MARFIKE-462705 format. One record per residue (C-alpha): residue in three letters; x, y, z negated. Coordinates in steps of 0.1 Angstrom, whole numbers, plus 5000, padded with zeros to 4 digits. Layout:
N
<code=ALA u=X v=Y w=Z> .
...
***
This chain:
461
<code=UNK u=6380 v=7005 w=0359> .
<code=UNK u=6385 v=6986 w=0327> .
<code=UNK u=6393 v=7017 w=0306> .
<code=UNK u=6365 v=7023 w=0281> .
<code=UNK u=6348 v=7057 w=0284> .
<code=UNK u=6345 v=7057 w=0246> .
<code=UNK u=6380 v=7044 w=0239> .
<code=UNK u=6396 v=7075 w=0223> .
<code=UNK u=6388 v=7063 w=0188> .
<code=UNK u=6404 v=7029 w=0193> .
<code=UNK u=6440 v=7017 w=0192> .
<code=UNK u=6434 v=6981 w=0202> .
<code=UNK u=6416 v=6966 w=0232> .
<code=UNK u=6383 v=6949 w=0228> .
<code=UNK u=6385 v=6912 w=0224> .
<code=UNK u=6377 v=6895 w=0257> .
<code=UNK u=6349 v=6874 w=0243> .
<code=UNK u=6335 v=6904 w=0224> .
<code=UNK u=6333 v=6922 w=0258> .
<code=UNK u=6314 v=6894 w=0273> .
<code=UNK u=6292 v=6889 w=0242> .
<code=UNK u=6282 v=6925 w=0239> .
<code=UNK u=6279 v=6934 w=0276> .
<code=UNK u=6244 v=6939 w=0291> .
<code=UNK u=6254 v=6945 w=0327> .
<code=UNK u=6244 v=6910 w=0338> .
<code=UNK u=6207 v=6919 w=0332> .
<code=UNK u=6205 v=6957 w=0330> .
<code=UNK u=6220 v=6962 w=0365> .
<code=UNK u=6185 v=6959 w=0379> .
<code=UNK u=6179 v=6994 w=0365> .
<code=UNK u=6207 v=7010 w=0386> .
<code=UNK u=6183 v=7031 w=0408> .
<code=UNK u=6166 v=7045 w=0377> .
<code=UNK u=6198 v=7052 w=0359> .
<code=UNK u=6209 v=7073 w=0390> .
<code=UNK u=6175 v=7089 w=0393> .
<code=UNK u=6177 v=7100 w=0357> .
<code=UNK u=6212 v=7112 w=0361> .
<code=UNK u=6204 v=7132 w=0392> .
<code=UNK u=6176 v=7151 w=0373> .
<code=UNK u=6199 v=7156 w=0344> .
<code=UNK u=6227 v=7170 w=0366> .
<code=UNK u=6202 v=7194 w=0383> .
<code=UNK u=6192 v=7207 w=0349> .
<code=UNK u=6228 v=7211 w=0337> .
<code=UNK u=6235 v=7232 w=0368> .
<code=UNK u=6203 v=7253 w=0365> .
<code=UNK u=6210 v=7260 w=0329> .
<code=UNK u=6246 v=7271 w=0335> .
<code=UNK u=6258 v=7243 w=0312> .
<code=UNK u=6280 v=7232 w=0341> .
<code=UNK u=6287 v=7251 w=0373> .
<code=UNK u=6261 v=7246 w=0400> .
<code=UNK u=6288 v=7235 w=0425> .
<code=UNK u=6299 v=7209 w=0399> .
<code=UNK u=6263 v=7197 w=0396> .
<code=UNK u=6261 v=7194 w=0434> .
<code=UNK u=6293 v=7175 w=0435> .
<code=UNK u=6280 v=7151 w=0409> .
<code=UNK u=6248 v=7146 w=0428> .
<code=UNK u=6266 v=7139 w=0461> .
<code=UNK u=6287 v=7113 w=0442> .
<code=UNK u=6257 v=7097 w=0426> .
<code=UNK u=6238 v=7094 w=0459> .
<code=UNK u=6269 v=7078 w=0475> .
<code=UNK u=6270 v=7052 w=0446> .
<code=UNK u=6233 v=7046 w=0451> .
<code=UNK u=6238 v=7039 w=0488> .
<code=UNK u=6267 v=7015 w=0481> .
<code=UNK u=6247 v=6997 w=0454> .
<code=UNK u=6217 v=6993 w=0477> .
<code=UNK u=6240 v=6978 w=0503> .
<code=UNK u=6256 v=6954 w=0477> .
<code=UNK u=6290 v=6969 w=0481> .
<code=UNK u=6297 v=6975 w=0444> .
<code=UNK u=6308 v=6948 w=0420> .
<code=UNK u=6297 v=6954 w=0384> .
<code=UNK u=6323 v=6951 w=0356> .
<code=UNK u=6316 v=6934 w=0323> .
<code=UNK u=6344 v=6954 w=0308> .
<code=UNK u=6322 v=6985 w=0314> .
<code=UNK u=6295 v=6969 w=0293> .
<code=UNK u=6263 v=6983 w=0309> .
<code=UNK u=6248 v=6999 w=0340> .
<code=UNK u=6252 v=7034 w=0326> .
<code=UNK u=6290 v=7031 w=0321> .
<code=UNK u=6295 v=7012 w=0353> .
<code=UNK u=6279 v=7041 w=0373> .
<code=UNK u=6297 v=7068 w=0353> .
<code=UNK u=6331 v=7052 w=0357> .
<code=UNK u=6326 v=7049 w=0395> .
<code=UNK u=6314 v=7085 w=0396> .
<code=UNK u=6346 v=7097 w=0379> .
<code=UNK u=6367 v=7074 w=0402> .
<code=UNK u=6351 v=7090 w=0432> .
<code=UNK u=6349 v=7127 w=0423> .
<code=UNK u=6375 v=7130 w=0395> .
<code=UNK u=6371 v=7146 w=0361> .
<code=UNK u=6340 v=7166 w=0372> .
<code=UNK u=6322 v=7133 w=0370> .
<code=UNK u=6328 v=7132 w=0333> .
<code=UNK u=6307 v=7164 w=0329> .
<code=UNK u=6275 v=7144 w=0338> .
<code=UNK u=6273 v=7131 w=0302> .
<code=UNK u=6271 v=7166 w=0287> .
<code=UNK u=6241 v=7169 w=0265> .
<code=UNK u=6230 v=7133 w=0265> .
<code=UNK u=6239 v=7099 w=0250> .
<code=UNK u=6236 v=7063 w=0262> .
<code=UNK u=6208 v=7060 w=0236> .
<code=UNK u=6185 v=7085 w=0253> .
<code=UNK u=6198 v=7075 w=0287> .
<code=UNK u=6187 v=7039 w=0284> .
<code=UNK u=6154 v=7050 w=0269> .
<code=UNK u=6146 v=7070 w=0301> .
<code=UNK u=6159 v=7043 w=0324> .
<code=UNK u=6136 v=7017 w=0309> .
<code=UNK u=6106 v=7040 w=0311> .
<code=UNK u=6113 v=7049 w=0347> .
<code=UNK u=6118 v=7012 w=0356> .
<code=UNK u=6088 v=6999 w=0337> .
<code=UNK u=6066 v=7027 w=0351> .
<code=UNK u=6072 v=7015 w=0387> .
<code=UNK u=6068 v=6979 w=0378> .
<code=UNK u=6035 v=6985 w=0360> .
<code=UNK u=6022 v=7003 w=0391> .
<code=UNK u=6031 v=6972 w=0411> .
<code=UNK u=6014 v=6950 w=0386> .
<code=UNK u=5983 v=6971 w=0387> .
<code=UNK u=5983 v=6968 w=0425> .
<code=UNK u=5985 v=6930 w=0423> .
<code=UNK u=5957 v=6930 w=0397> .
<code=UNK u=5936 v=6950 w=0421> .
<code=UNK u=5942 v=6925 w=0448> .
<code=UNK u=5932 v=6896 w=0425> .
<code=UNK u=5900 v=6914 w=0415> .
<code=UNK u=5892 v=6920 w=0452> .
<code=UNK u=5896 v=6883 w=0458> .
<code=UNK u=5873 v=6874 w=0429> .
<code=UNK u=5847 v=6899 w=0441> .
<code=UNK u=5848 v=6884 w=0476> .
<code=UNK u=5844 v=6849 w=0463> .
<code=UNK u=5814 v=6862 w=0443> .
<code=UNK u=5799 v=6879 w=0473> .
<code=UNK u=5803 v=6847 w=0494> .
<code=UNK u=5787 v=6825 w=0467> .
<code=UNK u=5756 v=6844 w=0456> .
<code=UNK u=5735 v=6814 w=0462> .
<code=UNK u=5759 v=6788 w=0449> .
<code=UNK u=5746 v=6772 w=0417> .
<code=UNK u=5770 v=6754 w=0393> .
<code=UNK u=5768 v=6740 w=0358> .
<code=UNK u=5777 v=6764 w=0331> .
<code=UNK u=5794 v=6749 w=0301> .
<code=UNK u=5799 v=6752 w=0264> .
<code=UNK u=5822 v=6728 w=0247> .
<code=UNK u=5829 v=6716 w=0283> .
<code=UNK u=5794 v=6700 w=0282> .
<code=UNK u=5768 v=6710 w=0307> .
<code=UNK u=5747 v=6738 w=0292> .
<code=UNK u=5727 v=6758 w=0317> .
<code=UNK u=5729 v=6764 w=0354> .
<code=UNK u=5747 v=6796 w=0365> .
<code=UNK u=5757 v=6811 w=0398> .
<code=UNK u=5793 v=6805 w=0408> .
<code=UNK u=5794 v=6842 w=0417> .
<code=UNK u=5785 v=6850 w=0380> .
<code=UNK u=5814 v=6828 w=0369> .
<code=UNK u=5838 v=6846 w=0392> .
<code=UNK u=5826 v=6879 w=0378> .
<code=UNK u=5834 v=6868 w=0343> .
<code=UNK u=5871 v=6867 w=0353> .
<code=UNK u=5867 v=6900 w=0372> .
<code=UNK u=5856 v=6916 w=0339> .
<code=UNK u=5886 v=6901 w=0320> .
<code=UNK u=5910 v=6916 w=0346> .
<code=UNK u=5892 v=6949 w=0345> .
<code=UNK u=5901 v=6951 w=0308> .
<code=UNK u=5937 v=6940 w=0316> .
<code=UNK u=5939 v=6968 w=0341> .
<code=UNK u=5926 v=6993 w=0315> .
<code=UNK u=5952 v=6981 w=0290> .
<code=UNK u=5980 v=6986 w=0315> .
<code=UNK u=5967 v=7020 w=0325> .
<code=UNK u=5965 v=7030 w=0288> .
<code=UNK u=6000 v=7018 w=0282> .
<code=UNK u=6013 v=7036 w=0312> .
<code=UNK u=5998 v=7069 w=0301> .
<code=UNK u=6013 v=7066 w=0266> .
<code=UNK u=6047 v=7056 w=0279> .
<code=UNK u=6050 v=7085 w=0304> .
<code=UNK u=6069 v=7110 w=0283> .
<code=UNK u=6106 v=7118 w=0286> .
<code=UNK u=6130 v=7108 w=0259> .
<code=UNK u=6161 v=7123 w=0276> .
<code=UNK u=6175 v=7152 w=0257> .
<code=UNK u=6172 v=7134 w=0223> .
<code=UNK u=6210 v=7127 w=0224> .
<code=UNK u=6223 v=7099 w=0202> .
<code=UNK u=6196 v=7107 w=0176> .
<code=UNK u=6196 v=7144 w=0166> .
<code=UNK u=6192 v=7163 w=0199> .
<code=UNK u=6219 v=7184 w=0215> .
<code=UNK u=6236 v=7217 w=0209> .
<code=UNK u=6235 v=7226 w=0246> .
<code=UNK u=6207 v=7248 w=0259> .
<code=UNK u=6190 v=7220 w=0279> .
<code=UNK u=6155 v=7223 w=0296> .
<code=UNK u=6138 v=7190 w=0289> .
<code=UNK u=6105 v=7201 w=0303> .
<code=UNK u=6120 v=7207 w=0338> .
<code=UNK u=6137 v=7173 w=0338> .
<code=UNK u=6103 v=7157 w=0328> .
<code=UNK u=6086 v=7175 w=0357> .
<code=UNK u=6113 v=7164 w=0382> .
<code=UNK u=6110 v=7128 w=0370> .
<code=UNK u=6072 v=7127 w=0370> .
<code=UNK u=6067 v=7125 w=0333> .
<code=UNK u=6036 v=7141 w=0317> .
<code=UNK u=6057 v=7157 w=0289> .
<code=UNK u=6086 v=7152 w=0265> .
<code=UNK u=6089 v=7132 w=0233> .
<code=UNK u=6086 v=7153 w=0202> .
<code=UNK u=6111 v=7138 w=0178> .
<code=UNK u=6147 v=7129 w=0187> .
<code=UNK u=6150 v=7100 w=0161> .
<code=UNK u=6118 v=7084 w=0174> .
<code=UNK u=6128 v=7090 w=0210> .
<code=UNK u=6159 v=7068 w=0210> .
<code=UNK u=6145 v=7041 w=0186> .
<code=UNK u=6110 v=7038 w=0201> .
<code=UNK u=6102 v=7006 w=0220> .
<code=UNK u=6064 v=7007 w=0214> .
<code=UNK u=6058 v=7011 w=0251> .
<code=UNK u=6077 v=6978 w=0258> .
<code=UNK u=6057 v=6961 w=0230> .
<code=UNK u=6024 v=6974 w=0244> .
<code=UNK u=6033 v=6962 w=0278> .
<code=UNK u=6043 v=6927 w=0266> .
<code=UNK u=6011 v=6925 w=0245> .
<code=UNK u=5990 v=6935 w=0275> .
<code=UNK u=6009 v=6910 w=0296> .
<code=UNK u=6003 v=6883 w=0271> .
<code=UNK u=5966 v=6889 w=0272> .
<code=UNK u=5966 v=6891 w=0310> .
<code=UNK u=5985 v=6858 w=0312> .
<code=UNK u=5960 v=6842 w=0288> .
<code=UNK u=5932 v=6851 w=0312> .
<code=UNK u=5952 v=6837 w=0341> .
<code=UNK u=5958 v=6806 w=0321> .
<code=UNK u=5921 v=6801 w=0314> .
<code=UNK u=5913 v=6805 w=0351> .
<code=UNK u=5942 v=6781 w=0358> .
<code=UNK u=5927 v=6755 w=0335> .
<code=UNK u=5894 v=6757 w=0353> .
<code=UNK u=5910 v=6755 w=0388> .
<code=UNK u=5929 v=6724 w=0377> .
<code=UNK u=5896 v=6708 w=0364> .
<code=UNK u=5875 v=6719 w=0394> .
<code=UNK u=5900 v=6706 w=0419> .
<code=UNK u=5902 v=6671 w=0403> .
<code=UNK u=5883 v=6642 w=0419> .
<code=UNK u=5861 v=6640 w=0387> .
<code=UNK u=5847 v=6676 w=0393> .
<code=UNK u=5854 v=6681 w=0430> .
<code=UNK u=5840 v=6717 w=0429> .
<code=UNK u=5868 v=6734 w=0449> .
<code=UNK u=5897 v=6727 w=0471> .
<code=UNK u=5929 v=6748 w=0469> .
<code=UNK u=5947 v=6756 w=0501> .
<code=UNK u=5976 v=6732 w=0509> .
<code=UNK u=5999 v=6763 w=0507> .
<code=UNK u=5994 v=6763 w=0469> .
<code=UNK u=5997 v=6726 w=0462> .
<code=UNK u=6023 v=6699 w=0463> .
<code=UNK u=6023 v=6661 w=0467> .
<code=UNK u=6037 v=6632 w=0448> .
<code=UNK u=6070 v=6615 w=0455> .
<code=UNK u=6054 v=6581 w=0450> .
<code=UNK u=6016 v=6584 w=0454> .
<code=UNK u=6008 v=6595 w=0490> .
<code=UNK u=5972 v=6605 w=0483> .
<code=UNK u=5981 v=6631 w=0456> .
<code=UNK u=5974 v=6668 w=0461> .
<code=UNK u=5986 v=6685 w=0429> .
<code=UNK u=5975 v=6720 w=0418> .
<code=UNK u=6010 v=6730 w=0409> .
<code=UNK u=6005 v=6768 w=0410> .
<code=UNK u=5977 v=6770 w=0384> .
<code=UNK u=5995 v=6744 w=0363> .
<code=UNK u=6027 v=6764 w=0364> .
<code=UNK u=6010 v=6797 w=0357> .
<code=UNK u=5993 v=6780 w=0327> .
<code=UNK u=6028 v=6769 w=0315> .
<code=UNK u=6044 v=6803 w=0321> .
<code=UNK u=6019 v=6819 w=0298> .
<code=UNK u=6038 v=6805 w=0269> .
<code=UNK u=6070 v=6823 w=0278> .
<code=UNK u=6052 v=6856 w=0280> .
<code=UNK u=6038 v=6850 w=0245> .
<code=UNK u=6073 v=6842 w=0234> .
<code=UNK u=6087 v=6875 w=0249> .
<code=UNK u=6062 v=6895 w=0228> .
<code=UNK u=6072 v=6877 w=0196> .
<code=UNK u=6109 v=6882 w=0205> .
<code=UNK u=6104 v=6919 w=0208> .
<code=UNK u=6083 v=6922 w=0177> .
<code=UNK u=6108 v=6902 w=0157> .
<code=UNK u=6137 v=6923 w=0172> .
<code=UNK u=6121 v=6956 w=0161> .
<code=UNK u=6106 v=6946 w=0127> .
<code=UNK u=6136 v=6955 w=0105> .
<code=UNK u=6155 v=6982 w=0124> .
<code=UNK u=6163 v=7014 w=0105> .
<code=UNK u=6163 v=7046 w=0124> .
<code=UNK u=6177 v=7054 w=0149> .
<code=UNK u=6193 v=7033 w=0176> .
<code=UNK u=6209 v=6999 w=0168> .
<code=UNK u=6228 v=6975 w=0190> .
<code=UNK u=6201 v=6950 w=0184> .
<code=UNK u=6179 v=6970 w=0208> .
<code=UNK u=6201 v=6958 w=0237> .
<code=UNK u=6181 v=6926 w=0233> .
<code=UNK u=6149 v=6944 w=0243> .
<code=UNK u=6155 v=6941 w=0280> .
<code=UNK u=6156 v=6904 w=0288> .
<code=UNK u=6122 v=6896 w=0273> .
<code=UNK u=6108 v=6927 w=0289> .
<code=UNK u=6123 v=6919 w=0323> .
<code=UNK u=6111 v=6883 w=0321> .
<code=UNK u=6076 v=6893 w=0313> .
<code=UNK u=6076 v=6918 w=0342> .
<code=UNK u=6088 v=6891 w=0367> .
<code=UNK u=6064 v=6864 w=0354> .
<code=UNK u=6033 v=6886 w=0354> .
<code=UNK u=6041 v=6900 w=0389> .
<code=UNK u=6048 v=6866 w=0404> .
<code=UNK u=6017 v=6850 w=0388> .
<code=UNK u=5994 v=6878 w=0400> .
<code=UNK u=6008 v=6878 w=0435> .
<code=UNK u=6003 v=6841 w=0440> .
<code=UNK u=5969 v=6840 w=0423> .
<code=UNK u=5954 v=6867 w=0444> .
<code=UNK u=5963 v=6848 w=0476> .
<code=UNK u=5952 v=6815 w=0462> .
<code=UNK u=5918 v=6827 w=0450> .
<code=UNK u=5912 v=6844 w=0484> .
<code=UNK u=5918 v=6811 w=0502> .
<code=UNK u=5900 v=6788 w=0478> .
<code=UNK u=5873 v=6766 w=0493> .
<code=UNK u=5841 v=6762 w=0472> .
<code=UNK u=5822 v=6729 w=0475> .
<code=UNK u=5787 v=6742 w=0472> .
<code=UNK u=5768 v=6709 w=0474> .
<code=UNK u=5790 v=6692 w=0447> .
<code=UNK u=5784 v=6721 w=0423> .
<code=UNK u=5747 v=6719 w=0428> .
<code=UNK u=5746 v=6682 w=0422> .
<code=UNK u=5765 v=6686 w=0390> .
<code=UNK u=5743 v=6715 w=0379> .
<code=UNK u=5713 v=6692 w=0382> .
<code=UNK u=5727 v=6667 w=0358> .
<code=UNK u=5730 v=6670 w=0321> .
<code=UNK u=5695 v=6684 w=0314> .
<code=UNK u=5707 v=6719 w=0322> .
<code=UNK u=5672 v=6733 w=0323> .
<code=UNK u=5662 v=6721 w=0288> .
<code=UNK u=5664 v=6756 w=0274> .
<code=UNK u=5640 v=6767 w=0301> .
<code=UNK u=5614 v=6742 w=0289> .
<code=UNK u=5618 v=6755 w=0253> .
<code=UNK u=5614 v=6791 w=0266> .
<code=UNK u=5583 v=6779 w=0285> .
<code=UNK u=5568 v=6765 w=0253> .
<code=UNK u=5575 v=6798 w=0235> .
<code=UNK u=5554 v=6816 w=0262> .
<code=UNK u=5526 v=6793 w=0253> .
<code=UNK u=5527 v=6804 w=0217> .
<code=UNK u=5549 v=6778 w=0201> .
<code=UNK u=5576 v=6791 w=0177> .
<code=UNK u=5611 v=6787 w=0192> .
<code=UNK u=5623 v=6763 w=0165> .
<code=UNK u=5593 v=6740 w=0171> .
<code=UNK u=5599 v=6743 w=0208> .
<code=UNK u=5635 v=6734 w=0203> .
<code=UNK u=5624 v=6701 w=0186> .
<code=UNK u=5599 v=6693 w=0213> .
<code=UNK u=5625 v=6696 w=0240> .
<code=UNK u=5651 v=6677 w=0220> .
<code=UNK u=5626 v=6648 w=0219> .
<code=UNK u=5619 v=6652 w=0256> .
<code=UNK u=5656 v=6649 w=0263> .
<code=UNK u=5660 v=6618 w=0242> .
<code=UNK u=5631 v=6603 w=0261> .
<code=UNK u=5648 v=6611 w=0294> .
<code=UNK u=5680 v=6595 w=0283> .
<code=UNK u=5662 v=6563 w=0272> .
<code=UNK u=5643 v=6562 w=0306> .
<code=UNK u=5672 v=6573 w=0328> .
<code=UNK u=5654 v=6604 w=0341> .
<code=UNK u=5661 v=6641 w=0343> .
<code=UNK u=5637 v=6667 w=0331> .
<code=UNK u=5623 v=6678 w=0365> .
<code=UNK u=5616 v=6641 w=0373> .
<code=UNK u=5591 v=6638 w=0344> .
<code=UNK u=5554 v=6635 w=0352> .
<code=UNK u=5529 v=6659 w=0336> .
<code=UNK u=5516 v=6631 w=0315> .
<code=UNK u=5551 v=6624 w=0302> .
<code=UNK u=5556 v=6661 w=0294> .
<code=UNK u=5523 v=6661 w=0275> .
<code=UNK u=5535 v=6633 w=0252> .
<code=UNK u=5556 v=6660 w=0235> .
<code=UNK u=5533 v=6690 w=0236> .
<code=UNK u=5497 v=6695 w=0249> .
<code=UNK u=5505 v=6731 w=0258> .
<code=UNK u=5526 v=6720 w=0288> .
<code=UNK u=5507 v=6724 w=0321> .
<code=UNK u=5514 v=6719 w=0358> .
<code=UNK u=5532 v=6753 w=0359> .
<code=UNK u=5561 v=6737 w=0340> .
<code=UNK u=5576 v=6727 w=0373> .
<code=UNK u=5580 v=6764 w=0382> .
<code=UNK u=5604 v=6767 w=0353> .
<code=UNK u=5626 v=6736 w=0355> .
<code=UNK u=5642 v=6740 w=0390> .
<code=UNK u=5678 v=6752 w=0392> .
<code=UNK u=5668 v=6783 w=0411> .
<code=UNK u=5640 v=6792 w=0386> .
<code=UNK u=5664 v=6787 w=0357> .
<code=UNK u=5690 v=6809 w=0372> .
<code=UNK u=5668 v=6837 w=0385> .
<code=UNK u=5648 v=6839 w=0353> .
<code=UNK u=5678 v=6856 w=0336> .
<code=UNK u=5674 v=6890 w=0351> .
<code=UNK u=5686 v=6912 w=0323> .
<code=UNK u=5718 v=6932 w=0328> .
<code=UNK u=5747 v=6908 w=0326> .
<code=UNK u=5726 v=6877 w=0333> .
<code=UNK u=5731 v=6851 w=0360> .
<code=UNK u=5700 v=6858 w=0381> .
<code=UNK u=5709 v=6865 w=0418> .
<code=UNK u=5695 v=6900 w=0416> .
<code=UNK u=5715 v=6908 w=0385> .
<code=UNK u=5747 v=6894 w=0399> .
<code=UNK u=5743 v=6911 w=0433> .
<code=UNK u=5738 v=6944 w=0414> .
<code=UNK u=5770 v=6938 w=0394> .
<code=UNK u=5790 v=6931 w=0426> .
<code=UNK u=5776 v=6964 w=0441> .
<code=UNK u=5785 v=6983 w=0410> .
<code=UNK u=5820 v=6968 w=0409> .
<code=UNK u=5826 v=6978 w=0445> .
<code=UNK u=5813 v=7013 w=0439> .
<code=UNK u=5835 v=7018 w=0408> .
<code=UNK u=5865 v=7005 w=0427> .
<code=UNK u=5859 v=7029 w=0456> .
<code=UNK u=5856 v=7058 w=0432> .
<code=UNK u=5888 v=7049 w=0414> .
<code=UNK u=5909 v=7047 w=0446> .
***
């Protein structure tokens, strides 16, 4: 098992440390199912094309399926001496069925073999990520639906700005994750072409049928240039870039969950299942999950930079440097999947403290802009109205009052155009529901967005 499948050129054994240093089996073994899947399709094609005898192709396929069953059962120990998952599988195939196993590599190279393995593997992982994204979006929609009458303070600069519906806030994240889903879908479509058949870099002299292999493996087509086929990792970069953006969105939501669950805000309570306690302070309930997701965002950013740096100076075609593409890619996959899975469940079980949100929304002069808009409807230019309300707010601060608490006489100190109907504009409900335009926070507008989102989701199933 330690004999190199490429050893004919060499007269000395590989240094033991070099073997360990250059091997990738410790991390690329996770692709074993996809390596065998690609090899089965390649073997079928070799037999159909008469490149090898059909009975030999069948013998190879039986051997590969046996190896797959043993690997699934954990019966095979991988060898560092055999470097990677491709050579581990091929060596075991030859060991099981004899020299016929050596014919499997006809018309291909490890360069195009690894390129197809990564695409097959990433394709399935991206579908799983899209499913977790969908589950998170559903949880956000449900929270929005359940909180159509829940008013909270909206913030800019983390200062109270204007009242908004909590449902509207949840839909903001829904929109972010819709874009993330679109980026993943776009990457998936661009990635789904077959590189197998490019050989080491120049193609192959054998009469292979790449299109039939692509069809068998579920690819939309084949790559068009052999040099690019084996040296392209754009699809991995696109995935890591999309993952970095997705994690940024999760991190922003994490930050809000951490703030909202604190005693100072007290807007939400996360389920005990997603929190931990303190080893010394018995009263503590720490939002560890959103904190950890916020922290893991940095490693996904780092993975993107690692891949960009890896690829930035590589001449065509394949280079050994590219072995380093897998660990950052795999880590991003694992991190994104785990973060989405746990977030979907956490959001679904989140308890919203409606009364506390309303009390907070009533503080901080959140309806000041509505007073300015009211003055505009009375013929005052907005800049003048802005100054009037600014003075009104200063008066409120000096007298420890909020805007709705002012008497009409107090209002008229700042502008004679203000009448009794001002009180129809400065309640939280009036402020929220006045913003009816598409994308606004009015209940009717938010309810319409929830309905539209559900309709679109149903159509896309």
